[in-house]
C-alpha positions in Angstrom: -11.3 -20.2 30.4 -12.9 -20.8 33.8 -13.3 -16.4 34.0 -14.4 -15.9 30.6 -17.0 -18.5 30.6 -18.1 -16.6 34.2 -17.8 -13.2 33.2 -20.1 -13.9 29.7 -22.4 -15.5 32.1 -22.8 -12.8 33.9 -23.2 -10.6 31.4 -26.2 -12.8 30.2 -24.6 -14.1 27.0 -26.3 -17.8 26.2 -24.6 -20.9 26.7 -23.9 -21.9 23.0 -22.1 -18.4 22.4 -20.0 -18.9 25.9 -19.0 -22.4 24.4 -18.1 -20.7 21.2 -15.7 -17.9 22.7 -14.2 -20.5 24.6 -13.6 -22.4 21.6 -12.0 -19.4 20.0 -10.3 -18.5 23.1 -8.7 -22.1 23.4 -7.6 -22.2 19.6 -5.1 -19.7 20.4 -3.6 -21.1 23.4 -0.8 -23.0 21.5 0.2 -19.9 19.9 0.0 -17.6 23.0 2.7 -20.3 24.7 4.8 -21.2 22.3 6.4 -18.3 21.9 8.7 -17.5 18.6 11.1 -19.9 16.8 14.5 -18.0 15.9 13.4 -17.4 12.2 10.2 -15.5 13.2 12.3 -13.6 15.8 14.3 -12.9 12.9 11.7 -12.1 10.6 10.2 -9.6 13.4 13.7 -7.8 14.2 13.9 -6.9 10.3 13.2 -3.4 9.5 10.0 -3.0 7.1 11.0 -2.3 3.6 9.4 1.5 4.2 11.9 1.6 7.0 14.9 0.2 5.1 14.2 2.3 1.8 14.7 5.8 4.6 10.9 6.1 5.4 8.6 8.7 4.8 11.3 11.2 3.6 12.1 8.7 0.8 8.8 8.1 0.0 7.8 11.4 -0.8 10.8 12.5 -3.0 10.1 9.2 -4.8 6.9 9.9 -5.8 7.8 13.2 -6.7 10.6 11.9 -9.1 8.0 9.1 -10.2 5.2 11.2 -11.3 7.6 13.6 -12.8 8.8 10.8 -14.9 5.1 9.5 -15.8 3.9 13.1 -16.6 6.5 13.5 -19.2 5.9 10.2 -20.7 3.9 10.4 -24.0 3.2 6.4 -23.6 1.3 7.3 -20.0 1.0 10.4 -19.4 -2.7 10.7 -21.0 -4.2 8.5 -17.7 -3.2 11.7 -16.0 -5.4 14.3 -17.5 -7.3 16.0 -15.7 -6.1 14.6 -12.3 -5.6 16.6 -9.2 -2.2 15.6 -9.2 -1.2 17.0 -5.5 -4.3 14.9 -5.0 -2.9 12.0 -6.3 0.5 11.9 -5.2 -0.8 12.6 -1.4 -2.9 8.7 -2.3 0.3 7.5 -3.7 2.5 8.3 -0.8 -0.3 7.1 2.1 -0.7 3.5 -0.6 3.2 3.0 -0.7 4.0 3.9 2.6 1.1 1.2 3.9 2.6 -1.1 0.9 6.3 -1.2 1.6 5.1 -1.9 5.6 4.8 1.8 7.1 1.8 3.1 8.6 -1.1 2.7 7.0 -3.1 5.7 6.5 -3.8 4.6 3.3 -7.8 5.5 2.7 -8.2 4.9 -0.8 -9.9 2.1 -2.8 -8.8 -1.1 -3.8 -6.5 -1.4 -6.8 -8.9 -3.0 -9.0 -11.9 -0.4 -8.4 -9.3 2.6 -8.2 -8.2 1.8 -11.5 -11.0 0.3 -13.5 -11.8 3.6 -15.5 -8.1 4.1 -16.5 -8.3 0.1 -18.1 -11.8 1.8 -19.8 -9.6 4.3 -21.2 -7.4 1.2 -22.3 -4.8 1.3 -19.8 -3.6 -2.3 -20.7 -0.2 -4.6 -19.5 2.3 -2.5 -21.8 1.2 1.0 -19.9 1.6 -1.3 -16.3 4.8 -1.7 -17.6 5.8 1.4 -18.3 4.8 2.7 -14.9 6.5 -0.2 -13.2 9.8 0.8 -15.4 9.4 4.4 -14.5 8.8 3.2 -10.2 11.9 1.1 -11.0 14.1 4.0 -12.3 12.9 6.4 -9.9 13.9 4.3 -7.1 17.5 3.3 -8.4 17.9 6.6 -9.0 17.4 7.7 -5.3 20.0 4.7 -4.6 17.2 2.4 -2.8 19.7 -1.0 -3.5 18.4 -3.7 -5.8 17.9 -6.1 -3.6 15.1 -4.0 -1.9 
């Protein structure tokens, strides 16, 4: 902590802020020095869901099959009228990649804001269930194990 304090002082940082910075740095001392438990090591060693299902190729294929199913289903396809499906598929691929633990390139809105217009159009829990049904069927069709 001595070097941190001296460096901040040399940079003209106020003493009270130096104290606050030192307290924050000190708060992680235990984590830095403790290492990982066996359980934590095992969790870190486990591949992400993204990797276990087959990575980018699997997500791309899943999204393509998923939207074919959704667009063919009269219970939910009305919510995609007028939607640029190429752009929608790209957003969905980025979202699922991020959600499954892959590289995060998702730049879309949060789920509530991004789907508010659909709720205003009448989307409800039964529609959500249909979408989840199609996602599950898609993953099963592509050979993703049930336990994933």
